[in-house]
N, CA and C atoms as a LAMMPS dump frame, in Angstrom:
ITEM: TIMESTEP
0
ITEM: NUMBER OF ATOMS
396
ITEM: BOX BOUNDS ff ff ff
-5.0000000000000000e+02 5.0000000000000000e+02
-5.0000000000000000e+02 5.0000000000000000e+02
-5.0000000000000000e+02 5.0000000000000000e+02
ITEM: ATOMS id mol type element x y z
1 1 1 N 115.843 346.037 417.874
2 1 2 C 116.664 345.468 419.043
3 1 3 C 116.356 343.89 419.214
4 2 1 N 117.279 343.314 419.373
5 2 2 C 117.322 341.925 419.47
6 2 3 C 117.597 341.244 420.821
7 3 1 N 116.558 341.391 421.878
8 3 2 C 116.815 340.975 423.203
9 3 3 C 116.171 339.38 423.444
10 4 1 N 116.728 338.785 424.478
11 4 2 C 116.283 337.622 424.798
12 4 3 C 115.028 337.796 425.701
13 5 1 N 113.944 336.981 425.397
14 5 2 C 112.809 337.336 426.166
15 5 3 C 112.972 336.554 427.8
16 6 1 N 112.102 337.013 428.487
17 6 2 C 112.086 336.68 429.836
18 6 3 C 111.705 335.203 429.985
19 7 1 N 110.815 334.691 429.121
20 7 2 C 110.636 333.226 428.972
21 7 3 C 111.721 332.375 428.691
22 8 1 N 112.618 333.006 427.805
23 8 2 C 113.814 332.277 427.331
24 8 3 C 114.767 332.233 428.596
25 9 1 N 114.916 333.387 429.143
26 9 2 C 115.887 333.3 430.437
27 9 3 C 115.561 332.267 431.416
28 10 1 N 114.115 332.251 431.477
29 10 2 C 113.638 331.214 432.46
30 10 3 C 113.894 329.734 432.089
31 11 1 N 113.597 329.456 430.832
32 11 2 C 113.948 328.151 430.225
33 11 3 C 115.287 327.947 430.44
34 12 1 N 116.285 328.77 430.147
35 12 2 C 117.657 328.433 430.171
36 12 3 C 118.029 328.318 431.54
37 13 1 N 117.376 329.064 432.626
38 13 2 C 117.668 328.904 433.891
39 13 3 C 117.378 327.53 434.339
40 14 1 N 116.252 326.924 433.873
41 14 2 C 115.701 325.724 434.456
42 14 3 C 116.524 324.615 433.969
43 15 1 N 117.366 324.754 432.92
44 15 2 C 118.376 323.783 432.575
45 15 3 C 119.534 323.506 433.414
46 16 1 N 119.61 324.616 434.322
47 16 2 C 120.999 324.537 435.095
48 16 3 C 120.877 324.63 436.616
49 17 1 N 119.528 324.366 437.035
50 17 2 C 119.191 324.591 438.328
51 17 3 C 118.31 323.395 438.677
52 18 1 N 118.158 323.08 440.162
53 18 2 C 117.403 321.874 440.6
54 18 3 C 116.077 322.533 440.754
55 19 1 N 114.984 321.831 440.234
56 19 2 C 113.53 322.061 440.574
57 19 3 C 112.856 321.149 441.277
58 20 1 N 112.244 321.332 442.325
59 20 2 C 111.401 320.445 443.139
60 20 3 C 109.811 320.607 442.976
61 21 1 N 109.236 319.489 443.013
62 21 2 C 107.814 319.398 443.067
63 21 3 C 107.17 319.888 444.424
64 22 1 N 106.027 320.387 444.507
65 22 2 C 105.464 320.784 445.765
66 22 3 C 105.472 319.589 446.75
67 23 1 N 105.159 318.395 446.289
68 23 2 C 105.019 317.203 447.109
69 23 3 C 106.423 316.867 447.856
70 24 1 N 107.475 317.078 447.028
71 24 2 C 108.93 316.707 447.559
72 24 3 C 109.166 318.034 448.583
73 25 1 N 108.805 319.213 448.292
74 25 2 C 109.201 320.44 449.206
75 25 3 C 108.291 320.108 450.521
76 26 1 N 107.03 319.673 450.541
77 26 2 C 106.221 319.279 451.696
78 26 3 C 107.031 318.5 452.411
79 27 1 N 107.384 317.143 451.937
80 27 2 C 108.122 316.372 452.874
81 27 3 C 109.458 316.877 453.461
82 28 1 N 110.192 317.628 452.631
83 28 2 C 111.446 318.145 453.209
84 28 3 C 111.151 319.162 454.272
85 29 1 N 110.019 319.961 453.971
86 29 2 C 109.558 321.027 454.992
87 29 3 C 109.191 320.392 456.398
88 30 1 N 108.501 319.279 456.186
89 30 2 C 108.011 318.497 457.481
90 30 3 C 109.082 317.949 458.191
91 31 1 N 110.318 317.499 457.434
92 31 2 C 111.463 316.874 458.014
93 31 3 C 112.386 318.042 458.533
94 32 1 N 112.104 319.298 458.165
95 32 2 C 112.872 320.398 458.512
96 32 3 C 114.392 320.254 457.979
97 33 1 N 114.367 319.846 456.681
98 33 2 C 115.555 319.665 455.894
99 33 3 C 115.828 321.032 454.956
100 34 1 N 114.916 321.934 454.774
101 34 2 C 115.049 322.864 453.976
102 34 3 C 114.819 324.147 454.407
103 35 1 N 115.234 325.484 454.017
104 35 2 C 114.893 326.722 454.44
105 35 3 C 114.059 327.243 453.058
106 36 1 N 112.747 327.471 453.27
107 36 2 C 111.868 327.946 452.34
108 36 3 C 112.015 329.447 452.211
109 37 1 N 112.296 330.036 450.944
110 37 2 C 112.486 331.489 450.906
111 37 3 C 111.48 331.862 449.875
112 38 1 N 110.679 332.816 450.29
113 38 2 C 109.745 333.655 449.627
114 38 3 C 110.249 334.693 448.759
115 39 1 N 110.471 334.736 447.529
116 39 2 C 111.045 335.953 446.769
117 39 3 C 110.022 336.984 446.214
118 40 1 N 108.762 336.632 446.518
119 40 2 C 107.768 337.65 446.074
120 40 3 C 107.719 338.911 446.594
121 41 1 N 107.131 339.945 446.068
122 41 2 C 106.984 341.258 446.413
123 41 3 C 106.102 341.253 447.96
124 42 1 N 106.63 342.072 448.782
125 42 2 C 105.851 342.173 449.941
126 42 3 C 104.305 342.356 449.848
127 43 1 N 103.825 343.119 448.998
128 43 2 C 102.46 343.436 448.86
129 43 3 C 101.77 342.011 448.359
130 44 1 N 102.517 341.185 447.757
131 44 2 C 101.967 339.786 447.285
132 44 3 C 101.709 339.026 448.511
133 45 1 N 102.536 339.067 449.583
134 45 2 C 102.556 338.346 450.891
135 45 3 C 101.504 338.998 451.643
136 46 1 N 101.33 340.199 451.769
137 46 2 C 100.22 340.956 452.391
138 46 3 C 98.797 340.447 451.995
139 47 1 N 98.787 340.282 450.692
140 47 2 C 97.559 339.985 449.946
141 47 3 C 97.102 338.523 449.973
142 48 1 N 98.103 337.754 449.747
143 48 2 C 97.88 336.305 449.619
144 48 3 C 98.422 335.449 450.721
145 49 1 N 99.195 336.041 451.746
146 49 2 C 99.884 335.141 452.733
147 49 3 C 101.022 334.528 452.171
148 50 1 N 101.701 333.699 453.024
149 50 2 C 102.858 333.145 452.643
150 50 3 C 103.004 331.722 453.282
151 51 1 N 103.888 330.869 452.956
152 51 2 C 104.006 329.425 453.539
153 51 3 C 104.609 329.642 454.845
154 52 1 N 104.001 328.813 455.868
155 52 2 C 104.356 328.878 457.341
156 52 3 C 105.813 328.476 457.391
157 53 1 N 106.513 329.281 458.291
158 53 2 C 107.951 328.884 458.372
159 53 3 C 108.899 329.381 457.408
160 54 1 N 108.438 330.098 456.169
161 54 2 C 109.328 330.5 455.14
162 54 3 C 110.003 331.791 455.467
163 55 1 N 110.853 332.168 454.997
164 55 2 C 111.644 333.448 455.04
165 55 3 C 111.364 334.415 453.901
166 56 1 N 111.188 335.545 454.072
167 56 2 C 110.925 336.41 453.086
168 56 3 C 112.168 337.236 452.719
169 57 1 N 112.677 337.125 451.402
170 57 2 C 113.906 337.836 450.835
171 57 3 C 113.373 338.163 449.528
172 58 1 N 112.878 339.689 449.418
173 58 2 C 112.444 340.124 448.229
174 58 3 C 113.334 339.85 446.954
175 59 1 N 112.72 339.524 445.926
176 59 2 C 113.795 339.072 444.777
177 59 3 C 114.617 340.308 444.378
178 60 1 N 114.294 341.404 444.622
179 60 2 C 115.366 342.436 444.214
180 60 3 C 116.462 342.661 445.069
181 61 1 N 116.274 342.105 446.369
182 61 2 C 117.455 342.2 447.315
183 61 3 C 118.092 340.884 447.47
184 62 1 N 117.75 339.76 446.858
185 62 2 C 118.27 338.585 447.201
186 62 3 C 119.841 338.375 447.161
187 63 1 N 120.326 338.855 446.03
188 63 2 C 121.845 338.717 445.829
189 63 3 C 122.484 339.638 447.088
190 64 1 N 121.853 340.773 447.276
191 64 2 C 122.455 341.609 448.228
192 64 3 C 122.46 341.175 449.652
193 65 1 N 121.258 340.573 449.984
194 65 2 C 121.159 340.158 451.431
195 65 3 C 121.917 338.895 451.727
196 66 1 N 122.276 338.07 450.78
197 66 2 C 122.881 336.841 450.746
198 66 3 C 124.472 337.034 450.667
199 67 1 N 124.918 338.36 450.214
200 67 2 C 126.424 338.479 449.976
201 67 3 C 127.068 339.181 451.128
202 68 1 N 127.753 338.351 451.934
203 68 2 C 128.589 338.838 453.087
204 68 3 C 129.347 340.161 452.851
205 69 1 N 129.661 340.376 451.607
206 69 2 C 130.354 341.586 451.365
207 69 3 C 129.62 342.737 451.036
208 70 1 N 128.198 342.631 450.868
209 70 2 C 127.441 343.665 450.551
210 70 3 C 126.902 344.543 451.759
211 71 1 N 126.868 345.674 451.697
212 71 2 C 126.445 346.394 452.919
213 71 3 C 124.921 346.301 453.211
214 72 1 N 124.105 345.477 452.378
215 72 2 C 122.74 345.06 452.805
216 72 3 C 122.871 343.729 453.187
217 73 1 N 124.024 343.053 453.545
218 73 2 C 123.942 341.668 454.023
219 73 3 C 123.173 341.578 455.303
220 74 1 N 122.309 340.541 455.351
221 74 2 C 121.249 340.206 456.448
222 74 3 C 121.642 338.827 456.903
223 75 1 N 122.833 339.007 457.712
224 75 2 C 123.216 337.856 458.524
225 75 3 C 122.049 337.156 459.346
226 76 1 N 121.223 337.911 459.943
227 76 2 C 120.215 337.545 460.859
228 76 3 C 119.086 336.748 460.176
229 77 1 N 119.106 337.065 458.811
230 77 2 C 118.117 336.541 457.959
231 77 3 C 118.449 335.255 457.578
232 78 1 N 119.693 334.956 457.558
233 78 2 C 120.191 333.718 456.866
234 78 3 C 121.017 332.709 457.597
235 79 1 N 121.116 333.07 458.885
236 79 2 C 121.88 331.929 459.738
237 79 3 C 121.086 330.771 459.875
238 80 1 N 121.716 329.622 460.014
239 80 2 C 121.365 328.318 460.114
240 80 3 C 120.549 327.924 458.955
241 81 1 N 120.898 328.362 457.666
242 81 2 C 120.311 327.982 456.502
243 81 3 C 120.676 326.537 456.174
244 82 1 N 119.534 325.792 455.916
245 82 2 C 119.614 324.421 455.234
246 82 3 C 119.69 324.592 453.854
247 83 1 N 119.203 323.625 453.142
248 83 2 C 119.089 323.815 451.631
249 83 3 C 118.096 324.827 451.357
250 84 1 N 118.632 325.86 450.491
251 84 2 C 117.483 326.935 450.25
252 84 3 C 116.52 326.459 449.188
253 85 1 N 115.429 326.645 449.361
254 85 2 C 114.302 326.266 448.357
255 85 3 C 113.585 327.607 447.956
256 86 1 N 113.687 328.272 446.991
257 86 2 C 112.947 329.454 446.653
258 86 3 C 111.715 329.261 445.918
259 87 1 N 110.705 330.229 446.307
260 87 2 C 109.527 330.221 445.46
261 87 3 C 108.943 331.53 445.199
262 88 1 N 108.278 331.672 444.148
263 88 2 C 107.614 333.101 443.855
264 88 3 C 106.242 332.648 443.46
265 89 1 N 105.414 333.364 442.874
266 89 2 C 104.162 333.04 442.671
267 89 3 C 103.81 331.862 441.748
268 90 1 N 104.538 331.562 440.655
269 90 2 C 104.412 330.474 439.681
270 90 3 C 105.534 329.793 439.352
271 91 1 N 106.757 330.335 439.739
272 91 2 C 107.951 329.603 439.56
273 91 3 C 108.935 330.254 438.442
274 92 1 N 108.461 331.432 438.035
275 92 2 C 109.28 332.216 437.023
276 92 3 C 110.628 332.979 437.568
277 93 1 N 110.072 333.941 438.541
278 93 2 C 111.046 334.608 439.39
279 93 3 C 111.955 333.618 440.076
280 94 1 N 111.355 332.793 440.719
281 94 2 C 112.371 331.868 441.576
282 94 3 C 113.33 331.153 440.77
283 95 1 N 112.946 330.685 439.491
284 95 2 C 114.014 330.077 438.649
285 95 3 C 115.056 330.968 438.466
286 96 1 N 114.847 332.278 437.971
287 96 2 C 115.935 333.175 437.923
288 96 3 C 116.646 333.58 438.916
289 97 1 N 116.062 333.661 440.117
290 97 2 C 116.675 333.909 441.394
291 97 3 C 117.567 332.756 441.903
292 98 1 N 117.183 331.562 441.495
293 98 2 C 117.903 330.275 441.893
294 98 3 C 119.204 330.215 441.126
295 99 1 N 119.068 330.487 439.741
296 99 2 C 120.182 330.779 438.807
297 99 3 C 121.158 331.642 439.324
298 100 1 N 120.679 332.788 439.729
299 100 2 C 121.529 333.754 440.164
300 100 3 C 122.426 333.399 441.366
301 101 1 N 121.639 332.623 442.298
302 101 2 C 122.511 332.185 443.57
303 101 3 C 123.488 331.223 443.168
304 102 1 N 123.131 330.219 442.19
305 102 2 C 124.305 329.21 441.751
306 102 3 C 125.339 329.888 440.923
307 103 1 N 125.009 331.047 440.311
308 103 2 C 126.025 331.698 439.729
309 103 3 C 126.981 332.509 440.691
310 104 1 N 126.385 332.765 441.974
311 104 2 C 127.169 333.378 442.976
312 104 3 C 128.063 332.4 443.665
313 105 1 N 127.713 331.032 443.463
314 105 2 C 128.441 329.992 444.209
315 105 3 C 127.808 329.113 445.139
316 106 1 N 126.421 329.704 445.37
317 106 2 C 125.65 328.662 446.389
318 106 3 C 125.399 327.297 445.797
319 107 1 N 125.566 326.349 446.451
320 107 2 C 125.337 324.931 445.776
321 107 3 C 124.139 324.374 446.305
322 108 1 N 123.607 324.627 447.513
323 108 2 C 122.458 323.861 448.146
324 108 3 C 121.326 324.569 447.961
325 109 1 N 120.81 324.724 446.735
326 109 2 C 119.624 325.72 446.492
327 109 3 C 118.846 325.086 445.234
328 110 1 N 117.466 325.342 445.247
329 110 2 C 116.597 324.787 444.358
330 110 3 C 115.467 325.784 444.309
331 111 1 N 114.433 325.483 443.292
332 111 2 C 113.191 326.287 443.571
333 111 3 C 111.973 325.428 443.198
334 112 1 N 110.872 325.945 443.443
335 112 2 C 109.605 325.059 443.401
336 112 3 C 108.928 325.342 442.093
337 113 1 N 108.855 324.119 441.297
338 113 2 C 107.902 324.12 440.207
339 113 3 C 106.675 324.544 440.51
340 114 1 N 106.134 325.598 439.952
341 114 2 C 104.68 326.204 440.261
342 114 3 C 104.532 327.051 441.249
343 115 1 N 105.606 327.339 441.956
344 115 2 C 105.598 328.442 443.065
345 115 3 C 104.509 328.21 444.005
346 116 1 N 104.251 329.453 444.745
347 116 2 C 103.245 329.516 445.76
348 116 3 C 101.995 328.728 445.505
349 117 1 N 101.6 328.946 444.24
350 117 2 C 100.045 328.28 443.932
351 117 3 C 100.359 326.759 444.079
352 118 1 N 101.413 326.178 443.568
353 118 2 C 101.877 324.748 443.728
354 118 3 C 101.74 324.268 445.215
355 119 1 N 102.567 325.238 445.945
356 119 2 C 102.716 324.843 447.491
357 119 3 C 101.244 324.782 448.191
358 120 1 N 100.503 325.872 447.951
359 120 2 C 99.279 326.004 448.398
360 120 3 C 98.516 324.48 448.138
361 121 1 N 98.338 324.205 446.881
362 121 2 C 97.835 323.029 446.38
363 121 3 C 98.361 321.877 446.896
364 122 1 N 99.665 321.628 447.165
365 122 2 C 100.295 320.655 447.73
366 122 3 C 100.047 320.459 449.251
367 123 1 N 99.536 321.248 449.763
368 123 2 C 98.975 321.212 451.306
369 123 3 C 99.992 321.806 452.338
370 124 1 N 100.863 322.68 451.753
371 124 2 C 101.66 323.329 452.85
372 124 3 C 100.859 324.571 453.405
373 125 1 N 100.849 324.854 454.788
374 125 2 C 100.091 325.656 455.352
375 125 3 C 100.371 327.141 455.046
376 126 1 N 99.557 327.938 454.763
377 126 2 C 99.596 329.372 454.406
378 126 3 C 99.182 330.124 455.644
379 127 1 N 99.948 331.139 455.784
380 127 2 C 99.86 331.94 456.994
381 127 3 C 99.707 333.585 456.579
382 128 1 N 98.812 334.409 457.214
383 128 2 C 98.958 335.798 457.033
384 128 3 C 100.289 336.395 457.108
385 129 1 N 100.512 337.297 456.409
386 129 2 C 101.684 338.131 456.578
387 129 3 C 101.411 339.455 457.185
388 130 1 N 101.647 339.96 458.322
389 130 2 C 101.253 340.993 458.916
390 130 3 C 101.984 342.191 458.35
391 131 1 N 101.388 343.472 458.306
392 131 2 C 101.992 344.503 457.732
393 131 3 C 102.466 345.157 459.178
394 132 1 N 103.985 345.493 459.063
395 132 2 C 104.466 346.113 460.105
396 132 3 C 104.464 347.613 460.08
């Protein structure tokens, strides 16, 4: 079987999406110009925390929660969205997720180079994610 590797998919996605460095994201977040979206699994958030003021939309539900025609649409999760900046642990899942949103027609969307790790190192505040 000749399949395209996940790394190849990420490389191709990165050619067609906007990627921001943690320093840029920090400035944009401080100026309240973006909506940060954490696409990691909920167990990752419970274990490591998340970035303060970010919204959690799991990678597996992203397209469905953001599609007004989907029965999973979460209007309350996405109202007042500014530029959406997605992040995962290292920037691989968020690259694919950002490409998917671009393919859906979203225009004001980017992802974080280096993901959550880069944001932590870049000085964005990490908060605990409570188990509900």
